[in-house]
N, C-alpha and C positions, 0 to 999 in steps of 0.2 A: 891234320892240324886242327880241323873243325871239331873233331871228336875230342881231341885233347883240350881245346878251349872250353867245350861244353863240360868236360869233366872237372876242369879247374874252377869254372863258375859254380858248379854244383858243390864242390868242396868249400868254396868261399861262402856260399849261402849257408851251408851247414855250420861252418865255423862261426859265422856272425850270429846265427841264431843261438848256438850253444853259449857263446859269450854273453849274449843278452839274457838268456835264461839263468845262467849260473853266477852272474856277476855279484849278486847279493845273497848267495846261498852258502851256508857253512858246509863245505865238502866233507869235513871230518865227521860231522853229525850225520850227514847223508849216508856215508859209508858205514858207520856203526849201525844204523838202522837197517840197512840192507843186509849186513852180516848176521843180524839177529832175526831175520825173516824165517818163517816156518817153511822149510823147503820141501815138506811133504806136499804142500799145495802146488809147488813148482813142478814136482814129479807128475802130479795128476794133470796139470795143465799141459805138460809135454805129451802125455798120452792123448789128450784131446786134440792137440796140434797134429799128431800123426793121423788120427781119425779124419781130421779136416783135409789133410793133404791126400790121403787115400781116396776120400770122397771126391776131391777135385780131379784126381787122376781117373777115377771111374767115370765121372761125367765127361771127361775128355774122350775116353774110349767110346762112349755113347755117341759123341759127335762125329767120330771117325767112321763109325759103322756104315752110315749111308753112303760113304765114298768107297766102301768095299774093303776097309781095313779093320782088323780085329787084333790090336796089340795086347800083350800081356798087361794086366792091371798092375802087377808088381813092377814091371819095367817102366811102365808109364808113370808110376808113383816116383820111381827114381829120377825120371826126367823132370818131374815137377819139383822135386827137392833140389836138384842141381840148379834149376832155374831160379828158385828163391835164393840159393846161395850166391849166384852170380849177381843178383841185385844188390848185395852188400858191397860189391866192388864197383860195379858200373850201373848207375840208375837206368831203368828201363831195358836192361840187357837180359833180364830173366826170360822173357818170352822167346828171344832168339836162342838163348842157351838151352831152354827146355826142348824146343823143336829140333835143334841140332842134335841134342842127346837122343831124342826119340828116333831120329833118322839113323843115328849110329847103332842104336840097339835093335830097332825093329824095321829098318829100311823103308820107313814111311816118308814120302816126299816132303821136303821142308815146307813148301808153299801150301800143301794141303793141311798139314797140322797147324801151320801158322794162321791160316784163314779161320780154322776152328777156334784157335786161341783168341783171335780178335773178336769173334762172335761171343765167346764166353766172357770176355772182358767187358763188352758192351752190356751184357746181361748183368754182370756184377755191378757195373756202374748204376744201372737202373735199380738194383736191389739197394745199393747204398743210398741213392737219392730217396727211395721209399723210406728207409730207416731214418734218414735225416728229417724227413717230413713228419714221421711218427714221433720221433724224439722231440721235435720242436712243438708239436701239438701237446704231447704229454707233459713237457717241462716248459711250457710257454712263459710262465711267470718268472722262471729263473733265466731263461735264455733270450728273452725278447730284447733286453737292454744290450747284451753282447751283440746280437744279430743286427740291430738297428745302428749301433755305434760303428760296426764294421762296414755295413753295406750302405748306410745312409749317405756317406761321402760320395759314393759312386753315382748317385742320382741327383746331386745338387745342381748340376749344369746340364739340362736337357739339350741345349743348343750344341754343346760339345759332343754329346752322344749322337746327335743328328749328323754332325759333320763327319764323325767316324763312320757312321753307317753309309753315308753318301760316297765317301772315298772308297770304302770296301766294295760297294756295289759297282762303282765305276771301274775299279781294277778287274773285277770279275767279268764285266761285259767286254772290256777291251781285250782281255786275255782270251775270252771265248772267240771273239771275232778274228783275232790273229791266228788262232789254231784252226778255225774253220777255213780261213783263206788258204792256209798252207797244209791242209790235211793230207793230200796225196804225197807231198814231199816228206812229211813227218812219218807217215806210215811205212815208207821205204827204208827208213833208217834202221840199222841193226839194233841199236839201243832200244828203239821203240818196240821192235819185235820181241826182244828179251823181256822188256817190261810188260808188254801185253800178255805174253805167255805166263809170266809170274802172277799177273792180276787175275787171269783166268783160274789159276790154281787157288789163289786167295778166295775168289768168289765161290769156288766149289766148296772150300772149307767153311766159309761163312754161311752159305745157304744150306749147309748140312743140318742146321737147326730145324728148318721146316720139314725135313725128311726123316726126322728121328723115328727109329723103329720102336722105341720105348719112351714116349714123352713123359709118362708118369714117373719113371725112374729118374729122368733128367730133372724134373721139378723137385722130386724128393731129395736128390743129392744137392741141388742148389740151396734148398732150405737147410739141409744138414750142414753144409759147409759154413753158412753164416751163423747158424745156431752154435756150432762148435767154436767159431771165432768169438762170439759173445761170451759163452760160458768160460772159455779160456781166460778172458779178461776178468770176469767176475771172480773166478776161482783164485786168481793171483792177488786180488784185493784182500782176500782172507789171510794172506801170508804176512802182511804187515799189521801190527796191532792198531796203528792209527787209522787204518782204512778198513778194518775187518767189519765194521758196522755200516758200511755204505750200502744203500738200498739198491735193488735191481735197476731202478730208474737212473740212479747215479752211475751205475756200471754201464748202462746203455749210452748215456751221454759220453762217458769216457771212451767207450768202444767206438762210437760214431766219430768223435773228434780225433781219436787215434787213427782210425781208418783214413780220414782225410789227410792227416799228417804223414802217414805211410805212402800216400799217393803223390806227395810233393816230390819235385825233381831233386832230391838229395839222396845220397847213398843210404839205403835202408831206412829212410825217414828220419835220419839223424838231425837233430835240431828242430825240425818242423813238428815232429811228434812231441818232443819235450815241451815246446812252446805252447802248442794247442791244449794238450792234456794238462800240463802244469797250470795253465791259466784257468781252465774251466772248472777244475775240482775245487777251487777256492769258493765257488758258488755253493758248495755243499758243506761249508763250515770248516774246511781244512785250512791250515796256515799255508803261506807260500812255501815254507820249508818242506812241509809234509806233502804238499802238492807236487813239487818238483821231485821229491824222493819217490813218490808213487810213479810218476811219469818215467823216471830213470829206471826204476825197478821193472816196470812193465815192458819198456822198450828193450832193456838189456836181456830179459828172459825171452820174450816173444820175438822181438825183431833182430836179436843178435845171437844169443846162445843157442836157442832151438834151431834157428835157420842155419847157423854155422855148423853145428854138430851134425844135424841131419844132412846138410848139404855135402859136407866132407865125406861122410860115410857113403852117401849115395854116389858121389863122384868116384870113390875108390871101387865100388861095386861095378860101375859102368866100365871101368878099365879091365875088370876081370871077366865079365860076362861076354860070351861070343855074340856076334851079330846074327839076328834072326831075319831071314829073308821072307818078306810078306808075299802072300799070294792073294790077290784081290778076289773077293767072293762075289762081286758083281762087276759088270762092265761099266 
């Protein structure tokens, strides 16, 4: 019931954002411009997307090596693609789907691969925060007004922030004392033992980062993944005549805002991506109509078509391929 409610709320948020974004847009004009796009650039962007997904899979393999597992990069890439496809249906389900797929294909324990995924997601968040910082520095004159208008309201009442902080700290202290007092009883519960075992597996996957056998390759693939993501976005801008002359800095802003939009709790970033990208490109001289057209085109290609097509093909292949039993290379 809880998951159903979360799903419905996510759909409602996406629907509300889509209505807000498209309420003043001429959809016929938007569709005509998308039909006239140069789809050679789309094909190139699709190839770059595959490179990015392969690189992400290779990086995942590097993170599993310290735990004694060496899965096929091809099969790991299939798992990554299935995970992205799952995100189109259920927000945040991709990580679970890709780890479950890797378990099916390579017999790698779910909690081990999931721990590694959590670690790589945290690393990706740090990369995104770095890109946001760089983008804000390079485009300060354009972005400062948007930034302060959005965040300024959050800091107008310091007393309210202080109350929130005090309540949060109080809850943490009371919770800690209750757990400490009943620690022995809690540890004997079967549920606690299952959760504890699962957490140990997660920690093993998460800590695999510090035991990487090839840290330079890990860094290289992290950079390659994000470079491919950026170039994919920039290349797609060339497909529409109205956006073909956008600068690399404009593409960086679009890419950063789009990444934030895709991270929002909606199916595949639907609505949130359109709102953020469509709003920000107006700063680069585009009309609202052209801005929403670009946002729709980018999201349709990157967030929907590529993910859906690659995800379906990958899922079909996972049904055909036999399961490979892993033999740990280290204890």
